[in-house]
TORZATI-225828 format. One record per residue (C-alpha): y, z, x. Coordinates in steps of 0.5 Angstrom, whole numbers, padded with zeros to 4 digits, always signed. Example, Ala and Ser with C-alpha at 12.3 -4.5 7.8 and 13.67 -1.06 7.14 Angstrom:
BEGIN
-0009+0016+0025;-0002+0014+0027;
***
This chain:
BEGIN
-0053-0077+0028;-0050-0082+0023;-0049-0083+0015;-0046-0090+0012;-0041-0090+0006;-0040-0096+0002;-0032-0096+0000;-0031-0101-0005;-0023-0099-0006;-0017-0095-0002;-0018-0089-0007;-0025-0089-0004;-0024-0089+0003;-0018-0084+0002;-0023-0079-0001;-0028-0080+0005;-0023-0078+0010;-0021-0072+0005;-0029-0070+0004;-0029-0070+0012;-0022-0066+0014;-0027-0060+0011;-0032-0060+0017;-0024-0060+0022;-0023-0054+0025;-0018-0053+0032;-0020-0058+0037;-0024-0063+0033;-0023-0069+0036;-0023-0076+0030;-0024-0083+0033;-0023-0089+0029;-0025-0096+0030;-0024-0102+0026;-0021-0109+0025;-0013-0109+0023;-0014-0107+0016;-0020-0104+0016;-0017-0098+0013;-0017-0093+0019;-0009-0090+0017;-0012-0091+0009;-0018-0086+0012;-0013-0081+0017;-0009-0081+0009;-0015-0077+0007;-0016-0073+0013;-0009-0071+0012;-0009-0069+0005;-0015-0066+0006;-0012-0061+0011;-0007-0059+0006;-0001-0065+0009;+0005-0066+0005;+0009-0071+0009;+0008-0078+0008;+0002-0081+0012;+0004-0087+0016;+0000-0091+0023;+0005-0089+0028;+0003-0097+0031;+0010-0096+0034;+0011-0089+0035;+0004-0089+0038;+0004-0082+0036;+0005-0078+0029;+0005-0071+0028;+0004-0066+0022;+0002-0059+0020;-0003-0058+0014;-0008-0052+0014;-0015-0052+0014;-0019-0051+0008;-0024-0047+0010;-0020-0041+0014;-0012-0042+0011;-0011-0042+0019;-0005-0047+0020;-0007-0054+0023;-0003-0058+0027;-0005-0066+0027;-0004-0071+0032;-0005-0078+0030;-0005-0083+0035;-0005-0091+0034;-0008-0094+0041;-0008-0101+0040;-0002-0102+0045;-0005-0097+0050;-0010-0099+0055;-0013-0094+0059;-0014-0086+0058;-0008-0086+0063;-0004-0089+0058;-0007-0084+0052;-0004-0078+0057;+0003-0082+0059;+0004-0082+0051;+0003-0075+0050;-0004-0074+0045;-0006-0068+0050;+0001-0065+0050;+0000-0060+0044;-0006-0055+0045;-0014-0055+0045;-0012-0053+0038;-0009-0059+0034;-0013-0064+0031;-0014-0071+0035;-0014-0077+0031;-0014-0084+0035;-0015-0090+0032;-0017-0096+0037;-0020-0090+0041;-0024-0096+0044;-0018-0098+0048;-0017-0092+0052;-0024-0087+0052;-0029-0090+0057;-0034-0087+0052;-0037-0089+0045;-0038-0082+0044;-0033-0076+0046;-0037-0070+0047;-0035-0066+0041;-0032-0072+0037;-0033-0075+0030;-0033-0083+0031;-0031-0087+0025;-0032-0094+0024;-0030-0098+0018;-0032-0105+0017;-0029-0110+0013;-0033-0115+0009;-0029-0119+0006;-0036-0123+0005;-0037-0119+0000;-0031-0117-0003;-0024-0116+0000;-0024-0109-0001;-0031-0108+0000;-0031-0103+0007;-0037-0100+0010;-0036-0094+0014;-0040-0090+0019;-0039-0084+0021;-0042-0081+0027;-0042-0075+0031;-0047-0071+0035;-0049-0064+0036;-0046-0059+0031;-0041-0063+0028;-0047-0068+0027;-0051-0064+0023;-0045-0062+0019;-0044-0070+0017;-0050-0071+0015;-0050-0064+0010;-0043-0066+0008;-0045-0074+0006;-0053-0073+0004;
***
């Protein structure tokens, strides 16, 4: 299942991420794709805000991985968030070597440029975000497509329709 959201500002993109955060739980995998400057990190800032992260959320372009602590809104449990930028990575082994999966099964894993390291377009149990820049319409116009299967897909559809 997938939903498409139109964003005409960074605020709307951030707010969409914040809304999606309410659906996340320990072990969630969020995969993001989109061109440079599409708004992937802005979306992640919203996700992290929705998970109660108080730190400034930045792109881990050079660090590869940033980690944050927050709180799951539904349960009040501590949320450990692992944010990876896989732009410079080329294989699943690179993702393992970077330590992306070293934080336990209860972490929320977020990967920008996932297509560089994941073999499938939709890993089981994942939520896939594609952000398409539409500069032909407006400099800030984005089409955000959120896709998921199974229970995650039903939750996405209910939250955004």
